[in-house]
C-alpha positions as CSV (number, residue, x, y, z in Angstrom):
1,M,-52.9,52.0,-58.4
2,E,-50.9,54.5,-60.4
3,G,-47.1,54.0,-60.0
4,S,-45.5,52.8,-56.8
5,V,-46.2,54.2,-53.3
6,K,-42.8,55.9,-53.4
7,D,-43.7,57.5,-56.7
8,N,-47.0,58.7,-55.3
9,M,-45.2,60.4,-52.3
10,K,-44.2,63.1,-54.8
11,D,-47.8,64.3,-54.4
12,W,-47.1,64.8,-50.7
13,S,-45.9,68.4,-51.1
14,I,-48.8,69.2,-53.4
15,W,-51.3,68.0,-50.8
16,C,-49.3,69.7,-48.0
17,A,-49.6,73.1,-49.7
18,K,-53.3,72.6,-50.4
19,V,-54.0,71.7,-46.8
20,V,-52.0,74.7,-45.5
21,E,-53.9,77.0,-47.9
22,L,-57.3,75.6,-46.7
23,A,-56.2,76.1,-43.1
24,K,-55.4,79.8,-43.9
25,I,-58.9,80.2,-45.4
26,E,-60.6,78.5,-42.5
27,S,-58.6,80.3,-39.8
28,A,-60.9,83.3,-40.2
29,N,-63.8,81.4,-38.7
30,R,-61.9,78.9,-36.6
31,P,-59.7,80.5,-33.9
32,F,-58.0,77.2,-33.0
33,I,-56.9,76.8,-36.7
34,K,-55.6,80.4,-36.6
35,K,-53.7,79.7,-33.4
36,L,-52.3,76.5,-34.8
37,L,-51.1,78.2,-38.0
38,E,-49.4,80.8,-36.0
39,S,-47.6,78.2,-33.9
40,M,-46.7,76.1,-37.0
41,Q,-45.5,79.1,-39.0
42,V,-41.9,78.7,-37.7
43,G,-41.9,75.2,-39.2
44,L,-43.5,76.4,-42.4
45,D,-41.0,79.2,-42.8
46,L,-38.0,76.8,-42.5
47,P,-36.4,75.8,-45.8
48,K,-36.3,72.2,-44.6
49,P,-39.2,70.0,-46.0
50,E,-39.1,67.9,-42.8
51,A,-40.3,70.8,-40.7
52,H,-43.1,71.3,-43.2
53,D,-44.1,67.7,-42.9
54,M,-44.6,67.9,-39.1
55,A,-46.6,71.2,-39.5
56,Y,-48.6,69.6,-42.3
57,L,-49.6,66.5,-40.2
58,E,-50.6,68.7,-37.3
59,I,-52.7,71.0,-39.5
60,L,-54.2,68.0,-41.3
61,S,-55.2,66.4,-38.1
62,R,-56.9,69.6,-36.9
63,L,-58.9,70.0,-40.1
64,L,-60.0,66.4,-39.9
65,Y,-60.7,66.5,-36.2
66,P,-61.9,70.0,-35.3
67,R,-63.4,69.1,-31.9
68,G,-61.7,67.7,-28.8
69,F,-58.1,67.1,-28.2
70,P,-55.6,67.0,-31.1
71,K,-55.7,63.5,-32.5
72,I,-52.2,64.0,-33.8
73,T,-50.9,63.3,-30.3
74,I,-52.2,59.7,-30.8
75,F,-50.6,59.4,-34.2
76,M,-47.3,61.1,-33.6
77,K,-45.0,61.9,-30.7
78,H,-42.1,64.3,-31.0
79,F,-39.0,64.7,-28.9
80,E,-36.8,67.7,-29.9
81,R,-33.6,66.0,-28.6
82,T,-31.9,63.2,-30.4
83,D,-29.9,61.9,-27.4
84,I,-33.0,60.3,-25.8
85,D,-33.3,56.6,-25.1
86,V,-36.0,55.8,-27.7
87,D,-36.6,52.3,-26.4
88,A,-37.2,53.6,-22.9
89,E,-39.5,56.4,-24.1
90,V,-41.5,54.0,-26.2
91,S,-41.8,51.4,-23.4
92,A,-43.3,54.1,-21.3
93,I,-46.1,55.0,-23.8
94,E,-49.3,53.2,-23.1
95,Q,-50.7,52.8,-26.6
96,T,-51.8,49.8,-28.5
97,E,-52.2,51.5,-32.0
98,L,-49.3,52.2,-34.3
99,Y,-47.8,55.7,-34.1
100,L,-44.7,57.6,-35.1
101,V,-42.0,58.8,-32.8
102,I,-39.8,61.6,-34.1
103,T,-36.6,62.6,-32.5
104,G,-34.6,65.8,-33.1
105,R,-35.6,68.8,-35.1
106,P,-37.0,68.0,-38.5
107,G,-34.5,68.3,-41.2
108,E,-31.5,67.8,-38.9
109,V,-29.1,65.0,-40.0
110,S,-29.5,63.3,-36.6
111,A,-33.4,63.4,-36.7
112,Q,-35.1,60.1,-37.0
113,T,-38.6,58.7,-37.3
114,F,-39.7,55.5,-35.6
115,V,-42.8,53.4,-36.3
116,C,-43.9,52.0,-32.9
117,C,-46.6,50.0,-31.3
118,E,-47.2,48.3,-27.9
119,K,-44.0,49.5,-26.3
120,Q,-41.7,48.5,-29.2
121,V,-40.0,50.1,-32.2
122,F,-40.9,48.3,-35.4
123,V,-39.1,50.4,-38.0
124,I,-36.5,53.2,-38.0
125,S,-37.0,55.6,-40.9
126,R,-34.8,58.4,-42.3
127,S,-37.5,61.0,-42.6
128,I,-41.1,61.8,-41.6
129,Q,-42.3,61.0,-45.1
130,D,-40.5,57.6,-45.0
131,G,-42.0,57.1,-41.5
132,V,-45.5,57.7,-42.8
133,M,-44.8,55.2,-45.7
134,D,-43.4,52.7,-43.2
135,L,-46.4,53.2,-40.8
136,M,-48.8,52.6,-43.7
137,G,-46.8,49.6,-44.8
138,V,-47.1,48.0,-41.4
139,Y,-50.9,48.5,-41.4
140,F,-51.1,46.8,-44.9
141,T,-48.5,44.1,-44.3
142,F,-50.2,42.9,-41.1
143,D,-53.7,43.7,-42.3
144,I,-54.4,45.9,-39.3
145,I,-57.6,47.9,-39.4
146,F,-57.1,51.7,-38.9
147,P,-58.1,52.8,-35.4
148,K,-61.4,54.7,-35.3
149,H,-59.8,57.8,-33.7
150,T,-57.2,58.2,-36.4
151,C,-59.0,56.6,-39.3
152,S,-59.7,59.9,-41.2
153,I,-56.1,61.0,-41.3
154,L,-54.8,57.5,-42.3
155,I,-57.5,57.1,-45.0
156,F,-56.7,60.5,-46.4
157,I,-53.1,59.5,-46.7
158,Q,-54.0,56.1,-48.2
159,H,-56.4,57.5,-50.8
160,Y,-55.0,60.8,-51.7
161,I,-51.3,60.5,-51.3
162,F,-50.6,56.8,-51.8
163,K,-53.5,56.5,-54.3
164,L,-54.5,53.1,-52.7
165,V,-58.2,53.1,-53.2
166,D,-60.5,50.3,-51.9
167,D,-64.3,49.8,-51.8
168,Q,-64.7,51.1,-48.3
169,P,-66.7,54.3,-47.9
170,L,-64.6,57.3,-46.8
171,P,-65.2,58.8,-43.4
172,P,-67.4,62.0,-43.4
173,A,-64.4,64.1,-42.1
174,T,-62.2,62.9,-45.0
175,L,-65.0,63.6,-47.6
176,K,-65.6,67.1,-46.2
177,L,-61.9,67.9,-46.3
178,V,-61.5,66.6,-49.9
179,S,-64.6,68.5,-50.9
180,N,-63.2,71.7,-49.4
181,L,-59.8,71.2,-51.1
182,Q,-61.5,70.6,-54.5
183,K,-63.5,73.8,-54.1
184,M,-60.3,75.6,-53.6
185,D,-59.0,74.2,-56.9
186,T,-62.1,75.4,-58.8
187,T,-62.0,78.9,-57.2
188,S,-58.3,79.6,-57.8
């Protein structure tokens, strides 16, 4: 591994920009990507990086999981208000896998990110990026296998942002996305 995970998070914005550019290219042939980009444009236009992070995760999930319902709803829940009872909301969510809960509008001082599982909050983070780091940390600390339905997005984050590479083969969706991103690098 090169550097610490925190050091490697500096690549987050680079990957974010690449994924958004790929989505713009693919939106010509994939109407749902075009619609998603249009709905995410507000977040991408904001000067606050946190808004970009939410849009990025949503776009990344759609590129990795083009069919069916958006898998990001399994990975991340967002409540625009900050005055909610997070414990009550989390206790109502029937989900056994780890996920993020984000409260408030990204970039607001009062916005928070929570790592949750099985009706409880495990970690409270200051930002979406920190929440993603904490989420991955919980997976590694407790040696939890990535759930099949969110495996591609988590492995993409593990390999290409955190630079934590293991001997496991990459899922086909992750390989395809990385191949498309690399093609963009060679054509630009």
